[in-house]
C-alpha positions, 0 to 999 in steps of 0.5 A: 387881938388876933392869935399868933397863928391867925396873924401868921396865916393872915400875913404870910400864907399868901400866894403872890404871882410875879410874871409866870412865876408863883411864890408861896410865902412860907409861914414864919419860923419862930425866933426861938428856933434860930435862937436855938441854932445859935447855940447848937450850931456854934463853932465857938472854941472849936479851934481854941479860945483865941481863934480869929479865923473861924471856918477858914481854919478848914482851908488846910494846906492839903485843901489848897494843894487839892484846889490847885490841881483843879486848874485844867484850862487856865481860864480865869474869870472875875466874880466881882461886879464893876464898881457902881458910881451912880446912886440907885435904890440898891446903891445908897453908897456909890463908889467915889472916884476922883482924878487928882492929876491928869496928863500935863496938868500938873503931869507927868503922872495920872493920879486918882483916889477912890472911896466906898462904904462897901457894906450893903447891897451893891458892892462886892465885898467880904464880911469879916467876923466882927461885922455882926453881933448877936446879943452883944457877942461876936464869934468865939465869945468875943464881946462887942466891946472889942469893936470901938471907934478905932476898929475891931480889936478881934476878928477883923479882916486882917485875920485873912492877910494870907489870902483865900485859896481853896476849892470854889463851888458854884450853885446856879439855882436859876439854872436848876429851876430852868429860869433866868433868875429867881424872883425876889422873896424866893427862899433857897432851901436845903433841898435846892442845895442838894438837888444842885449837888445831884445835878452837878455831880458834886458833893460839898465838903470841908474847906469848900467855898460855896457860891450861890447864884440867884441871878440878881445881876441878870434881873437888874440888867433886864428890869432895872434896880430894885430895893434888894434890902426888902425883896431878894432871893437868898438862903433860908435860915434852915440852910445854915444847918447844912452849911455846918454839916458840910463844914463849908469854909466860906459862903457867898452869893450875888446878893446879901445871902439872906432871903428877904423878907427872912421868913423868921420872927425877930430876925431880918438877917438870920443867915448872917447872924448864924453864919458870922456869929455861930459858925464863924464863917466869913461871907461874900456879898454882892458877887457877880456870878454871871460870867463864871456861871456862863464859863462853868456851863460851857465847860460843865464844870461847877468847881474851880480854884477860888482865889482872892485877897482882902485888903489888909486893913487892921481893925476893918469890918470887911473889904472890897475885893475881886475874887477869881475863879480859875478853871 
């Protein structure tokens, strides 16, 4: 049997050429490293043993007032992707949309219904803190037994019933690197986040909502859908230390946040595990950051008022939504 080090080298120190871009796969991070971060980065108990909000507690009234003062031009742009109703390799659960009444048959009302299984890699949504367990536990030490056939008794999406209102910061990593999009499997590291801060002249701070653009939707439009669950640019697990240091309130991206493959032994979604369970930070998945990136570039302003309101679903593991950036 090959040694562990030999196996890592054989499988992971691989140079893959994709178009004009080369990606050097990283050596696998040991599972024990992320296991350790689950403990050392934990916010459990920080806001009390009964806390349901996690790092959303960092969005204080003072933070909301400061965020409101960011509005200068009044330009607003959606950060949700349009609903996807066609099955695709990255959309195994399309939105369903059924018209139940149209015009004069039976009239005079137009009535419809829609439904979606929104978790996954296609639909813009917010993950509640009860969406993920680690070793049978959720954020703040709640056991997974709090989640039953009736829904989440703790940490459900209705904890955010007052809505989200704070400073949003867009990190456009493809723009930083001078490309239209990041190729699948590209890990975003702490040095990338700090390089963007320097480029944009912004320092991420407590209560901010951090949005990371990989260019996923631009690539999809140009090249068609691909299996995002297996190959996607995204945050490397090591960046969660930085999110904790900066006291980020919420984080999201235009894919599923994690880089895939994850580069971590034993974890397919280490960022989701660390962020949701250890930090208690809700995650925005599959946002469409193309339009907001264009407006931000035109104005050379990468911070804005971020607003959104998840559906008030008691027991829900998350919610589809339409986040808005207002400049």
